[in-house]
KOLVEXLO-752734 format. One record per atom (N, C-alpha, C): residue in one letter; x, y, z; residue number from 1. Coordinates in nm, 2 decimals, always signed. Each point is the difference from the previous one (the first is absolute). Layout:
! residues N
<pt><resn>a</resn><east>X</east><north>Y</north><up>Z</up><resi>NUM</resi></pt>
...
END
This chain:
! residues 81
<pt><resn>m</resn><east>+12.20</east><north>+4.61</north><up>+15.25</up><resi>1</resi></pt>
<pt><resn>m</resn><east>-0.01</east><north>+0.07</north><up>-0.07</up><resi>1</resi></pt>
<pt><resn>m</resn><east>-0.11</east><north>+0.04</north><up>-0.11</up><resi>1</resi></pt>
<pt><resn>a</resn><east>-0.03</east><north>+0.08</north><up>-0.04</up><resi>2</resi></pt>
<pt><resn>a</resn><east>-0.12</east><north>+0.10</north><up>-0.10</up><resi>2</resi></pt>
<pt><resn>a</resn><east>+0.02</east><north>-0.07</north><up>-0.10</up><resi>2</resi></pt>
<pt><resn>s</resn><east>-0.13</east><north>-0.06</north><up>-0.03</up><resi>3</resi></pt>
<pt><resn>s</resn><east>+0.00</east><north>-0.05</north><up>-0.16</up><resi>3</resi></pt>
<pt><resn>s</resn><east>-0.03</east><north>+0.14</north><up>-0.10</up><resi>3</resi></pt>
<pt><resn>s</resn><east>+0.03</east><north>-0.04</north><up>-0.12</up><resi>4</resi></pt>
<pt><resn>s</resn><east>+0.01</east><north>+0.11</north><up>-0.08</up><resi>4</resi></pt>
<pt><resn>s</resn><east>-0.04</east><north>-0.05</north><up>-0.10</up><resi>4</resi></pt>
<pt><resn>q</resn><east>-0.05</east><north>+0.07</north><up>-0.13</up><resi>5</resi></pt>
<pt><resn>q</resn><east>-0.06</east><north>-0.03</north><up>-0.14</up><resi>5</resi></pt>
<pt><resn>q</resn><east>+0.03</east><north>+0.09</north><up>-0.07</up><resi>5</resi></pt>
<pt><resn>a</resn><east>+0.01</east><north>-0.07</north><up>-0.12</up><resi>6</resi></pt>
<pt><resn>a</resn><east>+0.03</east><north>+0.07</north><up>-0.14</up><resi>6</resi></pt>
<pt><resn>a</resn><east>-0.13</east><north>+0.02</north><up>-0.04</up><resi>6</resi></pt>
<pt><resn>a</resn><east>+0.03</east><north>+0.11</north><up>-0.10</up><resi>7</resi></pt>
<pt><resn>a</resn><east>-0.14</east><north>-0.01</north><up>-0.13</up><resi>7</resi></pt>
<pt><resn>a</resn><east>+0.08</east><north>+0.07</north><up>-0.10</up><resi>7</resi></pt>
<pt><resn>t</resn><east>-0.05</east><north>-0.01</north><up>-0.12</up><resi>8</resi></pt>
<pt><resn>t</resn><east>+0.03</east><north>+0.03</north><up>-0.13</up><resi>8</resi></pt>
<pt><resn>t</resn><east>-0.10</east><north>+0.11</north><up>-0.06</up><resi>8</resi></pt>
<pt><resn>a</resn><east>-0.01</east><north>+0.10</north><up>-0.09</up><resi>9</resi></pt>
<pt><resn>a</resn><east>-0.05</east><north>+0.09</north><up>-0.05</up><resi>9</resi></pt>
<pt><resn>a</resn><east>+0.05</east><north>+0.03</north><up>-0.17</up><resi>9</resi></pt>
<pt><resn>s</resn><east>-0.10</east><north>-0.02</north><up>-0.11</up><resi>10</resi></pt>
<pt><resn>s</resn><east>+0.05</east><north>-0.01</north><up>-0.11</up><resi>10</resi></pt>
<pt><resn>s</resn><east>+0.03</east><north>+0.17</north><up>-0.04</up><resi>10</resi></pt>
<pt><resn>s</resn><east>-0.02</east><north>+0.07</north><up>+0.07</up><resi>11</resi></pt>
<pt><resn>s</resn><east>-0.01</east><north>+0.13</north><up>-0.06</up><resi>11</resi></pt>
<pt><resn>s</resn><east>+0.00</east><north>+0.10</north><up>+0.13</up><resi>11</resi></pt>
<pt><resn>a</resn><east>+0.04</east><north>+0.12</north><up>+0.00</up><resi>12</resi></pt>
<pt><resn>a</resn><east>-0.01</east><north>+0.10</north><up>+0.13</up><resi>12</resi></pt>
<pt><resn>a</resn><east>-0.14</east><north>+0.01</north><up>+0.06</up><resi>12</resi></pt>
<pt><resn>d</resn><east>-0.08</east><north>+0.04</north><up>-0.12</up><resi>13</resi></pt>
<pt><resn>d</resn><east>-0.15</east><north>+0.01</north><up>+0.07</up><resi>13</resi></pt>
<pt><resn>d</resn><east>-0.06</east><north>-0.11</north><up>+0.05</up><resi>13</resi></pt>
<pt><resn>e</resn><east>+0.03</east><north>-0.14</north><up>-0.03</up><resi>14</resi></pt>
<pt><resn>e</resn><east>-0.01</east><north>-0.12</north><up>+0.06</up><resi>14</resi></pt>
<pt><resn>e</resn><east>+0.06</east><north>+0.03</north><up>+0.12</up><resi>14</resi></pt>
<pt><resn>a</resn><east>+0.10</east><north>+0.06</north><up>+0.03</up><resi>15</resi></pt>
<pt><resn>a</resn><east>+0.08</east><north>-0.02</north><up>+0.11</up><resi>15</resi></pt>
<pt><resn>a</resn><east>-0.07</east><north>+0.08</north><up>+0.13</up><resi>15</resi></pt>
<pt><resn>l</resn><east>-0.04</east><north>+0.14</north><up>-0.08</up><resi>16</resi></pt>
<pt><resn>l</resn><east>-0.03</east><north>+0.10</north><up>+0.05</up><resi>16</resi></pt>
<pt><resn>l</resn><east>-0.16</east><north>-0.07</north><up>+0.09</up><resi>16</resi></pt>
<pt><resn>e</resn><east>-0.06</east><north>-0.07</north><up>-0.08</up><resi>17</resi></pt>
<pt><resn>e</resn><east>-0.14</east><north>-0.07</north><up>+0.06</up><resi>17</resi></pt>
<pt><resn>e</resn><east>+0.02</east><north>-0.08</north><up>+0.12</up><resi>17</resi></pt>
<pt><resn>m</resn><east>+0.11</east><north>-0.09</north><up>-0.02</up><resi>18</resi></pt>
<pt><resn>m</resn><east>+0.04</east><north>-0.05</north><up>+0.11</up><resi>18</resi></pt>
<pt><resn>m</resn><east>+0.06</east><north>+0.02</north><up>+0.12</up><resi>18</resi></pt>
<pt><resn>l</resn><east>+0.03</east><north>+0.14</north><up>-0.05</up><resi>19</resi></pt>
<pt><resn>l</resn><east>+0.06</east><north>+0.08</north><up>+0.15</up><resi>19</resi></pt>
<pt><resn>l</resn><east>-0.14</east><north>+0.06</north><up>+0.08</up><resi>19</resi></pt>
<pt><resn>e</resn><east>-0.09</east><north>+0.02</north><up>-0.06</up><resi>20</resi></pt>
<pt><resn>e</resn><east>-0.14</east><north>+0.01</north><up>+0.09</up><resi>20</resi></pt>
<pt><resn>e</resn><east>-0.03</east><north>-0.08</north><up>+0.05</up><resi>20</resi></pt>
<pt><resn>q</resn><east>+0.05</east><north>-0.13</north><up>+0.00</up><resi>21</resi></pt>
<pt><resn>q</resn><east>-0.07</east><north>-0.10</north><up>+0.08</up><resi>21</resi></pt>
<pt><resn>q</resn><east>+0.11</east><north>-0.05</north><up>+0.11</up><resi>21</resi></pt>
<pt><resn>t</resn><east>+0.16</east><north>+0.00</north><up>-0.03</up><resi>22</resi></pt>
<pt><resn>t</resn><east>+0.04</east><north>-0.02</north><up>+0.09</up><resi>22</resi></pt>
<pt><resn>t</resn><east>+0.13</east><north>+0.06</north><up>+0.06</up><resi>22</resi></pt>
<pt><resn>q</resn><east>+0.11</east><north>+0.03</north><up>+0.07</up><resi>23</resi></pt>
<pt><resn>q</resn><east>+0.06</east><north>+0.07</north><up>+0.08</up><resi>23</resi></pt>
<pt><resn>q</resn><east>+0.13</east><north>-0.11</north><up>-0.04</up><resi>23</resi></pt>
<pt><resn>p</resn><east>+0.09</east><north>+0.06</north><up>-0.12</up><resi>24</resi></pt>
<pt><resn>p</resn><east>+0.13</east><north>-0.09</north><up>-0.01</up><resi>24</resi></pt>
<pt><resn>p</resn><east>+0.10</east><north>+0.05</north><up>+0.06</up><resi>24</resi></pt>
<pt><resn>r</resn><east>+0.08</east><north>-0.09</north><up>+0.05</up><resi>25</resi></pt>
<pt><resn>r</resn><east>+0.15</east><north>+0.07</north><up>+0.04</up><resi>25</resi></pt>
<pt><resn>r</resn><east>+0.10</east><north>+0.06</north><up>-0.08</up><resi>25</resi></pt>
<pt><resn>a</resn><east>-0.01</east><north>-0.08</north><up>-0.10</up><resi>26</resi></pt>
<pt><resn>a</resn><east>+0.08</east><north>+0.04</north><up>-0.13</up><resi>26</resi></pt>
<pt><resn>a</resn><east>-0.05</east><north>-0.05</north><up>-0.11</up><resi>26</resi></pt>
<pt><resn>l</resn><east>+0.03</east><north>+0.10</north><up>-0.11</up><resi>27</resi></pt>
<pt><resn>l</resn><east>-0.07</east><north>-0.01</north><up>-0.16</up><resi>27</resi></pt>
<pt><resn>l</resn><east>+0.17</east><north>+0.00</north><up>-0.11</up><resi>27</resi></pt>
<pt><resn>v</resn><east>+0.00</east><north>-0.08</north><up>-0.06</up><resi>28</resi></pt>
<pt><resn>v</resn><east>+0.09</east><north>-0.03</north><up>-0.10</up><resi>28</resi></pt>
<pt><resn>v</resn><east>-0.07</east><north>+0.03</north><up>-0.16</up><resi>28</resi></pt>
<pt><resn>t</resn><east>+0.07</east><north>+0.10</north><up>-0.07</up><resi>29</resi></pt>
<pt><resn>t</resn><east>-0.07</east><north>+0.02</north><up>-0.10</up><resi>29</resi></pt>
<pt><resn>t</resn><east>+0.11</east><north>+0.03</north><up>-0.11</up><resi>29</resi></pt>
<pt><resn>e</resn><east>-0.04</east><north>-0.04</north><up>-0.13</up><resi>30</resi></pt>
<pt><resn>e</resn><east>+0.08</east><north>+0.05</north><up>-0.12</up><resi>30</resi></pt>
<pt><resn>e</resn><east>-0.02</east><north>+0.13</north><up>-0.02</up><resi>30</resi></pt>
<pt><resn>l</resn><east>+0.08</east><north>+0.10</north><up>-0.06</up><resi>31</resi></pt>
<pt><resn>l</resn><east>-0.03</east><north>+0.16</north><up>-0.06</up><resi>31</resi></pt>
<pt><resn>l</resn><east>-0.05</east><north>+0.00</north><up>-0.12</up><resi>31</resi></pt>
<pt><resn>r</resn><east>+0.01</east><north>-0.10</north><up>-0.08</up><resi>32</resi></pt>
<pt><resn>r</resn><east>-0.06</east><north>+0.02</north><up>-0.09</up><resi>32</resi></pt>
<pt><resn>r</resn><east>-0.13</east><north>-0.09</north><up>-0.01</up><resi>32</resi></pt>
<pt><resn>l</resn><east>-0.09</east><north>+0.04</north><up>+0.02</up><resi>33</resi></pt>
<pt><resn>l</resn><east>-0.15</east><north>-0.06</north><up>-0.01</up><resi>33</resi></pt>
<pt><resn>l</resn><east>-0.08</east><north>+0.00</north><up>-0.13</up><resi>33</resi></pt>
<pt><resn>p</resn><east>-0.12</east><north>-0.03</north><up>-0.04</up><resi>34</resi></pt>
<pt><resn>p</resn><east>-0.09</east><north>+0.03</north><up>-0.06</up><resi>34</resi></pt>
<pt><resn>p</resn><east>-0.10</east><north>+0.08</north><up>+0.05</up><resi>34</resi></pt>
<pt><resn>g</resn><east>-0.04</east><north>+0.10</north><up>-0.06</up><resi>35</resi></pt>
<pt><resn>g</resn><east>-0.10</east><north>+0.10</north><up>+0.06</up><resi>35</resi></pt>
<pt><resn>g</resn><east>+0.06</east><north>+0.10</north><up>+0.09</up><resi>35</resi></pt>
<pt><resn>t</resn><east>-0.03</east><north>-0.01</north><up>+0.13</up><resi>36</resi></pt>
<pt><resn>t</resn><east>+0.05</east><north>+0.08</north><up>+0.10</up><resi>36</resi></pt>
<pt><resn>t</resn><east>+0.13</east><north>-0.06</north><up>+0.04</up><resi>36</resi></pt>
<pt><resn>g</resn><east>+0.08</east><north>+0.10</north><up>-0.02</up><resi>37</resi></pt>
<pt><resn>g</resn><east>+0.17</east><north>-0.05</north><up>+0.01</up><resi>37</resi></pt>
<pt><resn>g</resn><east>+0.04</east><north>-0.06</north><up>+0.15</up><resi>37</resi></pt>
<pt><resn>g</resn><east>+0.12</east><north>-0.04</north><up>-0.01</up><resi>38</resi></pt>
<pt><resn>g</resn><east>+0.02</east><north>-0.01</north><up>+0.17</up><resi>38</resi></pt>
<pt><resn>g</resn><east>+0.07</east><north>+0.09</north><up>+0.05</up><resi>38</resi></pt>
<pt><resn>a</resn><east>+0.05</east><north>+0.13</north><up>-0.02</up><resi>39</resi></pt>
<pt><resn>a</resn><east>-0.02</east><north>+0.12</north><up>+0.07</up><resi>39</resi></pt>
<pt><resn>a</resn><east>-0.13</east><north>+0.05</north><up>+0.06</up><resi>39</resi></pt>
<pt><resn>e</resn><east>-0.11</east><north>+0.00</north><up>-0.06</up><resi>40</resi></pt>
<pt><resn>e</resn><east>-0.11</east><north>+0.06</north><up>+0.03</up><resi>40</resi></pt>
<pt><resn>e</resn><east>-0.05</east><north>-0.10</north><up>+0.09</up><resi>40</resi></pt>
<pt><resn>l</resn><east>+0.02</east><north>-0.14</north><up>+0.00</up><resi>41</resi></pt>
<pt><resn>l</resn><east>-0.06</east><north>-0.09</north><up>+0.10</up><resi>41</resi></pt>
<pt><resn>l</resn><east>+0.08</east><north>+0.02</north><up>+0.12</up><resi>41</resi></pt>
<pt><resn>i</resn><east>+0.13</east><north>+0.04</north><up>+0.00</up><resi>42</resi></pt>
<pt><resn>i</resn><east>+0.07</east><north>+0.02</north><up>+0.14</up><resi>42</resi></pt>
<pt><resn>i</resn><east>-0.06</east><north>+0.13</north><up>+0.05</up><resi>42</resi></pt>
<pt><resn>h</resn><east>+0.01</east><north>+0.11</north><up>-0.07</up><resi>43</resi></pt>
<pt><resn>h</resn><east>-0.04</east><north>+0.11</north><up>+0.05</up><resi>43</resi></pt>
<pt><resn>h</resn><east>-0.16</east><north>-0.02</north><up>+0.08</up><resi>43</resi></pt>
<pt><resn>r</resn><east>-0.10</east><north>-0.09</north><up>-0.09</up><resi>44</resi></pt>
<pt><resn>r</resn><east>-0.12</east><north>-0.02</north><up>+0.05</up><resi>44</resi></pt>
<pt><resn>r</resn><east>-0.01</east><north>-0.08</north><up>+0.16</up><resi>44</resi></pt>
<pt><resn>v</resn><east>+0.08</east><north>-0.10</north><up>+0.00</up><resi>45</resi></pt>
<pt><resn>v</resn><east>+0.04</east><north>-0.09</north><up>+0.12</up><resi>45</resi></pt>
<pt><resn>v</resn><east>+0.06</east><north>+0.10</north><up>+0.14</up><resi>45</resi></pt>
<pt><resn>r</resn><east>+0.07</east><north>+0.08</north><up>-0.09</up><resi>46</resi></pt>
<pt><resn>r</resn><east>+0.05</east><north>+0.09</north><up>+0.15</up><resi>46</resi></pt>
<pt><resn>r</resn><east>-0.10</east><north>+0.08</north><up>+0.03</up><resi>46</resi></pt>
<pt><resn>h</resn><east>-0.10</east><north>+0.05</north><up>-0.06</up><resi>47</resi></pt>
<pt><resn>h</resn><east>-0.11</east><north>+0.06</north><up>+0.05</up><resi>47</resi></pt>
<pt><resn>h</resn><east>-0.11</east><north>-0.09</north><up>+0.08</up><resi>47</resi></pt>
<pt><resn>v</resn><east>-0.03</east><north>-0.10</north><up>-0.03</up><resi>48</resi></pt>
<pt><resn>v</resn><east>-0.07</east><north>-0.08</north><up>+0.04</up><resi>48</resi></pt>
<pt><resn>v</resn><east>+0.02</east><north>-0.10</north><up>+0.11</up><resi>48</resi></pt>
<pt><resn>r</resn><east>+0.17</east><north>-0.04</north><up>-0.01</up><resi>49</resi></pt>
<pt><resn>r</resn><east>+0.04</east><north>-0.10</north><up>+0.09</up><resi>49</resi></pt>
<pt><resn>r</resn><east>+0.15</east><north>+0.07</north><up>+0.06</up><resi>49</resi></pt>
<pt><resn>p</resn><east>+0.03</east><north>+0.11</north><up>+0.02</up><resi>50</resi></pt>
<pt><resn>p</resn><east>+0.14</east><north>+0.05</north><up>+0.06</up><resi>50</resi></pt>
<pt><resn>p</resn><east>+0.10</east><north>-0.09</north><up>+0.05</up><resi>50</resi></pt>
<pt><resn>s</resn><east>-0.05</east><north>-0.11</north><up>+0.06</up><resi>51</resi></pt>
<pt><resn>s</resn><east>+0.09</east><north>-0.07</north><up>+0.10</up><resi>51</resi></pt>
<pt><resn>s</resn><east>+0.04</east><north>-0.13</north><up>-0.10</up><resi>51</resi></pt>
<pt><resn>t</resn><east>-0.06</east><north>-0.02</north><up>-0.12</up><resi>52</resi></pt>
<pt><resn>t</resn><east>+0.05</east><north>-0.10</north><up>-0.10</up><resi>52</resi></pt>
<pt><resn>t</resn><east>+0.10</east><north>+0.02</north><up>-0.04</up><resi>52</resi></pt>
<pt><resn>f</resn><east>+0.11</east><north>-0.12</north><up>+0.01</up><resi>53</resi></pt>
<pt><resn>f</resn><east>+0.14</east><north>+0.02</north><up>-0.07</up><resi>53</resi></pt>
<pt><resn>f</resn><east>-0.03</east><north>-0.05</north><up>-0.15</up><resi>53</resi></pt>
<pt><resn>i</resn><east>+0.07</east><north>+0.13</north><up>-0.07</up><resi>54</resi></pt>
<pt><resn>i</resn><east>-0.01</east><north>-0.06</north><up>-0.16</up><resi>54</resi></pt>
<pt><resn>i</resn><east>+0.11</east><north>-0.02</north><up>-0.04</up><resi>54</resi></pt>
<pt><resn>v</resn><east>+0.04</east><north>-0.12</north><up>-0.06</up><resi>55</resi></pt>
<pt><resn>v</resn><east>+0.10</east><north>-0.03</north><up>-0.10</up><resi>55</resi></pt>
<pt><resn>v</resn><east>-0.05</east><north>+0.01</north><up>-0.13</up><resi>55</resi></pt>
<pt><resn>a</resn><east>+0.08</east><north>+0.05</north><up>-0.10</up><resi>56</resi></pt>
<pt><resn>a</resn><east>+0.00</east><north>+0.04</north><up>-0.18</up><resi>56</resi></pt>
<pt><resn>a</resn><east>+0.11</east><north>-0.07</north><up>-0.04</up><resi>56</resi></pt>
<pt><resn>l</resn><east>-0.08</east><north>-0.04</north><up>-0.09</up><resi>57</resi></pt>
<pt><resn>l</resn><east>+0.07</east><north>-0.12</north><up>-0.08</up><resi>57</resi></pt>
<pt><resn>l</resn><east>+0.08</east><north>+0.08</north><up>-0.15</up><resi>57</resi></pt>
<pt><resn>a</resn><east>+0.10</east><north>+0.02</north><up>-0.04</up><resi>58</resi></pt>
<pt><resn>a</resn><east>+0.02</east><north>+0.11</north><up>-0.12</up><resi>58</resi></pt>
<pt><resn>a</resn><east>+0.12</east><north>-0.06</north><up>-0.09</up><resi>58</resi></pt>
<pt><resn>t</resn><east>-0.02</east><north>+0.01</north><up>-0.14</up><resi>59</resi></pt>
<pt><resn>t</resn><east>+0.10</east><north>-0.07</north><up>-0.07</up><resi>59</resi></pt>
<pt><resn>t</resn><east>+0.13</east><north>+0.10</north><up>-0.03</up><resi>59</resi></pt>
<pt><resn>s</resn><east>+0.00</east><north>+0.14</north><up>+0.00</up><resi>60</resi></pt>
<pt><resn>s</resn><east>+0.10</east><north>+0.11</north><up>+0.01</up><resi>60</resi></pt>
<pt><resn>s</resn><east>-0.01</east><north>+0.11</north><up>+0.09</up><resi>60</resi></pt>
<pt><resn>e</resn><east>+0.05</east><north>+0.05</north><up>+0.02</up><resi>61</resi></pt>
<pt><resn>e</resn><east>-0.01</east><north>+0.16</north><up>+0.09</up><resi>61</resi></pt>
<pt><resn>e</resn><east>-0.05</east><north>+0.08</north><up>-0.12</up><resi>61</resi></pt>
<pt><resn>g</resn><east>-0.08</east><north>+0.07</north><up>+0.01</up><resi>62</resi></pt>
<pt><resn>g</resn><east>-0.07</east><north>+0.13</north><up>-0.05</up><resi>62</resi></pt>
<pt><resn>g</resn><east>-0.10</east><north>+0.05</north><up>+0.03</up><resi>62</resi></pt>
<pt><resn>a</resn><east>-0.09</east><north>+0.07</north><up>-0.11</up><resi>63</resi></pt>
<pt><resn>a</resn><east>-0.12</east><north>+0.08</north><up>+0.09</up><resi>63</resi></pt>
<pt><resn>a</resn><east>-0.09</east><north>-0.10</north><up>+0.07</up><resi>63</resi></pt>
<pt><resn>d</resn><east>-0.01</east><north>-0.13</north><up>-0.04</up><resi>64</resi></pt>
<pt><resn>d</resn><east>-0.08</east><north>-0.08</north><up>+0.08</up><resi>64</resi></pt>
<pt><resn>d</resn><east>+0.02</east><north>+0.00</north><up>+0.14</up><resi>64</resi></pt>
<pt><resn>t</resn><east>+0.15</east><north>-0.03</north><up>+0.01</up><resi>65</resi></pt>
<pt><resn>t</resn><east>+0.04</east><north>-0.01</north><up>+0.15</up><resi>65</resi></pt>
<pt><resn>t</resn><east>+0.00</east><north>+0.11</north><up>+0.06</up><resi>65</resi></pt>
<pt><resn>r</resn><east>+0.04</east><north>+0.11</north><up>-0.06</up><resi>66</resi></pt>
<pt><resn>r</resn><east>-0.04</east><north>+0.16</north><up>+0.09</up><resi>66</resi></pt>
<pt><resn>r</resn><east>-0.13</east><north>+0.00</north><up>+0.03</up><resi>66</resi></pt>
<pt><resn>q</resn><east>-0.09</east><north>-0.03</north><up>-0.08</up><resi>67</resi></pt>
<pt><resn>q</resn><east>-0.13</east><north>+0.06</north><up>+0.03</up><resi>67</resi></pt>
<pt><resn>q</resn><east>-0.02</east><north>-0.12</north><up>+0.13</up><resi>67</resi></pt>
<pt><resn>a</resn><east>+0.02</east><north>-0.13</north><up>+0.01</up><resi>68</resi></pt>
<pt><resn>a</resn><east>+0.00</east><north>-0.11</north><up>+0.10</up><resi>68</resi></pt>
<pt><resn>a</resn><east>+0.04</east><north>+0.08</north><up>+0.11</up><resi>68</resi></pt>
<pt><resn>r</resn><east>+0.15</east><north>+0.07</north><up>+0.02</up><resi>69</resi></pt>
<pt><resn>r</resn><east>+0.02</east><north>+0.02</north><up>+0.13</up><resi>69</resi></pt>
<pt><resn>r</resn><east>-0.07</east><north>+0.12</north><up>+0.01</up><resi>69</resi></pt>
<pt><resn>e</resn><east>-0.08</east><north>+0.10</north><up>-0.05</up><resi>70</resi></pt>
<pt><resn>e</resn><east>-0.06</east><north>+0.11</north><up>+0.00</up><resi>70</resi></pt>
<pt><resn>e</resn><east>-0.11</east><north>-0.05</north><up>+0.08</up><resi>70</resi></pt>
<pt><resn>a</resn><east>-0.06</east><north>-0.07</north><up>-0.06</up><resi>71</resi></pt>
<pt><resn>a</resn><east>-0.14</east><north>-0.07</north><up>+0.05</up><resi>71</resi></pt>
<pt><resn>a</resn><east>+0.01</east><north>-0.05</north><up>+0.14</up><resi>71</resi></pt>
<pt><resn>g</resn><east>+0.12</east><north>-0.05</north><up>+0.07</up><resi>72</resi></pt>
<pt><resn>g</resn><east>+0.00</east><north>-0.05</north><up>+0.09</up><resi>72</resi></pt>
<pt><resn>g</resn><east>+0.07</east><north>-0.14</north><up>+0.05</up><resi>72</resi></pt>
<pt><resn>c</resn><east>+0.07</east><north>-0.07</north><up>-0.13</up><resi>73</resi></pt>
<pt><resn>c</resn><east>+0.05</east><north>-0.12</north><up>+0.00</up><resi>73</resi></pt>
<pt><resn>c</resn><east>+0.08</east><north>-0.03</north><up>+0.09</up><resi>73</resi></pt>
<pt><resn>d</resn><east>+0.01</east><north>-0.07</north><up>+0.10</up><resi>74</resi></pt>
<pt><resn>d</resn><east>+0.12</east><north>-0.04</north><up>+0.07</up><resi>74</resi></pt>
<pt><resn>d</resn><east>+0.12</east><north>-0.05</north><up>-0.04</up><resi>74</resi></pt>
<pt><resn>v</resn><east>-0.03</east><north>-0.07</north><up>-0.13</up><resi>75</resi></pt>
<pt><resn>v</resn><east>+0.13</east><north>-0.12</north><up>-0.02</up><resi>75</resi></pt>
<pt><resn>v</resn><east>-0.04</east><north>-0.02</north><up>-0.15</up><resi>75</resi></pt>
<pt><resn>i</resn><east>+0.08</east><north>+0.06</north><up>-0.08</up><resi>76</resi></pt>
<pt><resn>i</resn><east>+0.02</east><north>-0.07</north><up>-0.14</up><resi>76</resi></pt>
<pt><resn>i</resn><east>+0.09</east><north>-0.09</north><up>-0.05</up><resi>76</resi></pt>
<pt><resn>l</resn><east>-0.06</east><north>-0.10</north><up>-0.04</up><resi>77</resi></pt>
<pt><resn>l</resn><east>+0.10</east><north>-0.16</north><up>-0.03</up><resi>77</resi></pt>
<pt><resn>l</resn><east>+0.02</east><north>+0.01</north><up>-0.16</up><resi>77</resi></pt>
<pt><resn>h</resn><east>+0.13</east><north>+0.00</north><up>-0.03</up><resi>78</resi></pt>
<pt><resn>h</resn><east>+0.04</east><north>+0.03</north><up>-0.18</up><resi>78</resi></pt>
<pt><resn>h</resn><east>-0.01</east><north>-0.18</north><up>-0.03</up><resi>78</resi></pt>
<pt><resn>v</resn><east>-0.10</east><north>-0.01</north><up>-0.11</up><resi>79</resi></pt>
<pt><resn>v</resn><east>+0.00</east><north>-0.14</north><up>-0.01</up><resi>79</resi></pt>
<pt><resn>v</resn><east>+0.02</east><north>-0.02</north><up>-0.18</up><resi>79</resi></pt>
<pt><resn>p</resn><east>+0.03</east><north>-0.12</north><up>-0.02</up><resi>80</resi></pt>
<pt><resn>p</resn><east>+0.11</east><north>+0.01</north><up>-0.17</up><resi>80</resi></pt>
<pt><resn>p</resn><east>-0.18</east><north>-0.01</north><up>-0.08</up><resi>80</resi></pt>
<pt><resn>c</resn><east>+0.04</east><north>+0.09</north><up>-0.11</up><resi>81</resi></pt>
<pt><resn>c</resn><east>-0.15</east><north>-0.04</north><up>-0.08</up><resi>81</resi></pt>
<pt><resn>c</resn><east>-0.03</east><north>-0.14</north><up>-0.01</up><resi>81</resi></pt>
END
């Protein structure tokens, strides 16, 4: 079995910096992030690493989830506030 590692980032900008150094198979992100939002992060990841599986966490259905879908998110999980 291949080993896997997890990494965390405190912002979308930090996550994007990490993407320059790694090739993740998956990304899990909240949609509401400080600075660059989750939908923009998804859009940028899709551009740089199109095969990365992207899961977004949302507290409700709305503009954020629509933007995430348009940006190329694979799955949106609705989580409690």
